C-alpha positions, 0 to 999 in steps of 0.5 A, spaced: 529 183 267 522 187 268 519 186 275 525 182 277 523 183 285 516 180 283 519 174 280 523 173 286 517 174 291 513 168 287 519 163 287 520 165 294 512 163 296 512 157 291 518 155 294 514 153 300 511 147 296 518 144 294 518 137 294 511 136 296 506 131 294 500 132 298 497 138 300 498 141 307 493 146 310 498 150 314 503 150 308 498 152 303 496 158 308 503 160 309 504 160 301 498 164 299 500 169 305 507 170 302 504 170 295 499 175 297 505 180 300 509 179 293 503 181 289 502 187 293 509 189 293 509 189 286 503 194 286 498 189 284 491 192 287 488 188 292 482 186 288 486 183 283 491 180 288 485 177 292 482 174 286 489 171 283 490 168 290 483 165 291 483 162 285 490 159 286 488 156 293 481 153 290 485 150 284 490 147 288 485 144 293 480 141 287 485 139 282 490 133 282 497 134 279 499 130 273 503 124 275 510 126 276 509 133 277 510 136 284 505 140 288 510 146 287 510 145 279 503 144 279 502 151 283 506 154 278 502 152 272 496 155 275 499 161 277 501 162 270 494 161 267 491 166 272 496 171 271 495 171 263 488 171 264 488 177 268 493 181 263 489 179 257 490 176 250 495 180 245 493 186 241 493 184 233 496 190 229 497 190 222 503 195 221 503 196 213 499 202 211 497 204 218 498 211 221 499 210 228 498 216 233 501 216 240 498 220 245 499 221 253 500 225 259 507 230 259 513 226 261 511 219 260 516 218 254 512 219 248 518 221 244 523 216 246 517 211 245 516 214 238 523 212 236 523 205 239 517 203 235 519 206 229 526 202 229 522 196 232 517 196 226 522 197 221 527 191 223 521 186 225 517 188 219 522 190 214 518 197 213 519 203 210 517 208 216 516 215 217 515 219 224 512 226 224 514 230 230 507 234 232 509 236 239 509 244 239 509 245 246 516 242 248 522 245 246 527 240 243 522 234 241 524 234 234 531 235 235 531 229 240 527 225 235 532 226 230 538 224 235 535 218 237 534 215 230 540 218 227 543 213 223 537 209 222 533 209 215 527 212 219 525 218 216 524 224 221 519 230 219 518 236 223 517 244 223 521 246 230 519 253 228 511 252 227 506 252 233 500 249 230 500 241 230 495 240 225 499 244 220 505 240 221 502 233 221 498 235 214 505 237 211 508 231 214 503 226 211 504 229 204 512 229 205 511 222 208 506 219 203 511 213 200 512 210 207 509 203 209 508 206 216 507 213 219 508 214 227 505 221 229 508 223 236 503 228 239 504 233 245 502 231 252 499 235 258 499 234 265 492 232 265 487 230 259 483 237 259 479 239 253 484 243 249 488 236 249 482 232 247 480 237 241 487 237 239 487 229 239 480 229 235 483 234 230 489 230 229 486 223 229 481 226 223 486 228 219 491 222 219 485 217 219 489 214 224 488 206 224 491 206 231 491 211 237 496 208 242 497 211 249 504 211 252 504 211 260 510 210 265 510 204 269 512 208 275 505 211 276 503 204 278 495 203 279 494 210 277 495 208 270 488 205 270 484 211 271 489 215 266 488 209 261 480 209 262 480 216 261 484 216 255 480 210 252 473 213 253 475 220 251 480 219 245 478 212 243 485 209 245 486 202 241 492 200 245 497 202 250 505 202 251 508 202 258 514 205 258 520 204 264 517 197 266 525 195 268 526 200 273 520 200 278 517 196 283 510 199 281 510 195 274 505 190 276 500 195 278 501 199 272 500 192 268 494 190 272 491 196 272 491 198 265 489 191 263 483 192 268 480 197 263 480 193 257 485 197 253 490 192 250 497 193 252 501 192 245 508 194 247 513 195 253 519 199 254 524 195 258 530 200 258 533 206 255 536 204 249 532 205 242 532 197 242 529 196 249 522 195 247 518 189 246 512 186 243 507 185 249 504 178 249 502 176 256 503 168 255 511 170 254 512 175 259 509 171 264 513 165 262 519 169 263 517 172 270 515 165 272 522 162 270 519 158 265 523 162 259 521 165 252 526 161 247 522 165 241 523 171 245 531 170 245 530 168 237 527 175 236 533 179 239 537 176 234 540 182 230 539 183 222 546 181 221 546 175 225 549 169 221 543 164 222 547 158 219 553 159 223 549 160 229 546 153 228 553 150 227 555 153 233 549 150 237 550 143 234 558 143 236 556 146 243 551 141 244 555 135 242 561 138 247 566 138 241 567 146 241 574 150 241 575 157 244 575 159 237 567 156 237 567 160 244 569 166 241 564 166 236 559 165 240 561 170 245 561 175 239 554 173 237 551 174 244 554 181 244 550 183 238 544 180 241 545 184 248 548 183 255 548 177 259 542 180 264 538 181 258 539 174 255 538 170 261 531 173 262 529 169 256 532 163 259 528 158 264 530 159 271 533 152 272 537 152 265 544 149 265 544 148 273 540 155 275 544 160 270 537 163 268 536 164 275 542 168 277 542 174 281 543 181 278 550 182 281 552 175 279 550 176 271 554 183 272 560 179 274 559 174 269 559 179 264 565 182 266 568 175 266 566 174 259 569 181 257 576 179 260 575 172 256 575 176 250 581 180 251 585 174 253 583 170 247 585 176 242 592 175 245 592 167 243 594 164 236 589 160 232 592 154 234 592 156 242 584 157 241 583 150 237 587 146 242 586 150 249 588 143 253 595 143 250 597 150 252 603 150 257 606 154 262 610 158 257 604 160 253 600 162 259 605 167 261 606 170 254 598 170 253 597 174 260 603 179 258 599 180 251 592 181 254 594 185 260 591 180 265 594 175 270 596 168 269 591 166 273 586 169 269 588 165 263 588 159 267 581 161 269 579 161 262 581 155 260 578 152 266 571 155 264 572 152 257 573 145 260 567 145 265 563 148 259 565 142 254 563 137 260 557 140 262 554 141 254 557 134 253 553 131 259 547 135 256 548 131 250 546 125 254 539 128 256 535 125 250 528 129 251 532 135 251 536 133 245 530 131 241 527 138 243 533 142 241 534 138 234 526 139 233 527 146 235 533 147 230 530 143 224 523 146 224 523 153 228 518 150 234 521 153 240 516 150 245 521 147 250 518 143 256 521 146 262 522 139 265 528 138 261 531 143 265 529 139 271 523 144 273 
């Protein structure tokens, strides 16, 4: 998950108010000191850190928590609103019929981002997308873009032997004029110099680009602010894409510094794979950061070939506690199409299913290995065994273990996990508030789940 260390730091700080109903000055001071340290370790600048912490402290003193809400949850809600305010509203972009020009300094990940955006808009908006590779300074840029989009229906245009970006783009626009969305990848520089500005102006005029997005690496931290401001002022940037947000402790600095320039953050890169890009919406991003979950974001991860009716049927069986290993296997197959356990859990409320959403990275990796082993075991089971796991005896356990190349203990562990999951989900069926929300969610697509359903 992006900014995982910041998330842990925030929970550690607000945890000082756990089970508190009345505000204690000493505890409040200790909590704000801890929170200030967590924000600064994530590279938020001093001014923003002070503003966030001061406003939290003021509101905790002035506002009474709603009846039944603990001081910790009250503080969490205030912090959520403050962070959303700092990062700003989402950028509205209508991709159909648009031409998108990507700009940025050298080595920020523009070409990879070009491929990610092309595939994202192709899938999410069902568009015919074309990309033009206009980086004439970096050898292999066109070949890289072709490789990234291999197997995709996205059209890739480039002239690797041509050294004039304007010529390439002019020819590319003619070739790709039937596309719904055209994305142009441009060359970078080590700094925003006059030559780069002139080239970008020519390309912007030629393409009549409706959007000009700056691609910037999260690792630059607070330095992202001045870079974004420079491009924003000189090249007319309309949006920002922040890359590599998953792999740096400085991501908070990049996010907050860019937001301070007034240039909207449109997308964030959260991994190396082509699908590892997200639309940036501060409310949903901060909700995940603070352990409140993002159920709509989880739904958005679903691949094109996911059978929604089957997913709904499985969800209903799971919630009732009446599910077999066959159901469990199908559920795991669907999960593998969506992503890893680590990625999936980042979209769930932190206290979901007894705290599963807040598991450490090592715990999630261990769980992923277990699930992979469970699938191997179930591949060696008969259909009857998967439908009647409670009736599997010693002889069958021995045969399944031999067939799947695991220990008999591992087969018993799978059966035990199925039984525990069944009892837990059956227990959740008794949570009337959660049941009502889940039924509503599945019926009309309202994904706004009350965190109190999970004990938050």
